[in-house]
N, C-alpha and C positions, 0 to 999 in steps of 0.2 A: 785698204780695199780688200774685200773678200774675194777669194778666188772661186770661181764657179767650177763645180765638179762636173766636167764634161759639158757638152752643149745641151742646154735645157730647152732650146727653142722648139724642137719637135714635140716635146712633152706638153708645153704650154699651148702650142698651136693645136694639138689634138684636142685639148679641153675646149678651146675656143670653137673649133670646128664641130664638136659634138653638141654644143648648146648654142642655138641661135640667140642673138642679142647680147652676147658678152662683149663689152667694150675694151676692157683691159684686165690683164692678169699680171700680178707681181709676186715674186718670191722674195722674201726679206728675212734678215736676221732678227733675232729677238731685240737687238738694240737699234733697230730701225734702218739698217742699211740695205739698199736694194741689191739683190744677188742676180736676179734675172727678171725679164719682163716680156710680155707679148701684147702688141696693140697699144694704141694710145700714145701719148706724149711722154718722153723720158722724164721731163721735169715733173709732170703729174705723178709718174711712178715714184719718183724720189720723195715727193711730198706725202704720197700715200704711205710709203714705207715708214717714214718718220712718224706719221700719225698713228700707224698701226702699233708701234712700240708702246705708246701710251694706252691704246685701246686694249691690247692683250694683257697689259699689266692690270688695268682696271677690271677686266673680265675675270682674271685670276683672283683678284681680291673679292669679287662678288661670289665666285665659285667656292671660295673657302668658307663662306657663310652658309652654304647649302648643306644640310645634314647628309652625312654619308658620302660627301664629295671628296675626291682626292685633291681638290683645290686647283686642278689644272684646267686651263681654258682649252676647249676642243674646237668650238665653233661659235662665232658671233655673226648674227645676221642683222643688218639694219635696212629697213625699208623706208624710203623717202619718196616724196613726189618725184616721179621721173625714173625711179629704178631701185636697185638693191646693191648692197655692199656685203660681201662675205669675207670673213677672216677665219682661217682654220690652221690649227697646229699641224705642222707638216714634216716633222723630223726634229732631231735634237737641236734646239736653238734656231729653228727655221719656221716660217709661216707662209701660207699661201693666201693671197688676197685677190678677190675678183670684184670688178665693177661691172654691173649689168643694167640693161635698160628695163623699162617697166613692163615690156611684153615677154620677158624671160620666164621660162618655167622654173619658178623658185625652187621647187623640190628637186628638179633635175640638176640644177647647179650644185646643190649640196651633195647629191648622190655621186655625181661625176667627180667632184672634188675629193670625196672620201675614197672613191675607186683609185684616183690618181695617186693620192697619198699612200694608200695601202700598197700599190704596185711599185712605186718608185720613191718611197719615203727616204731611203738611204741617199738618194741623189739630191734630196731637198734638205740636207743637213748642213748647217752652218758651222764651220770649225770654230773652236774657241779662239778669241783674240787675246793676244798678250801685248802689253805696252802699246795698245791702240792699233796693232797690226793683226792681220789674219794669221791664224795658227797653222 
């Protein structure tokens, strides 16, 4: 299990409070383990974290094909009937994921996520794991 660096609840709550219609926020490690969450069901957060590991890997593969890209995934946005999903790189080995409803201001979500990562990115860093344990 990854040790959370300090209590991130207030940081995630601030993002949810700033943007109406956010349903769930998850901070995860690159290998798909949930570090922190706000809102929603814990089981859904765990499934999202696991799915995000594959999604960020796929996005990085696509990024490597873009000319002049550094090959790193920064932001993935998926729009589906009923809402949006955002996945953003948020520190060394950590990602920030947001599920939002269809009435959310899509641009505002991305902007607030970027602000949050810039301000507290060091707190959203997943320590490297050794032998399956948190570092």
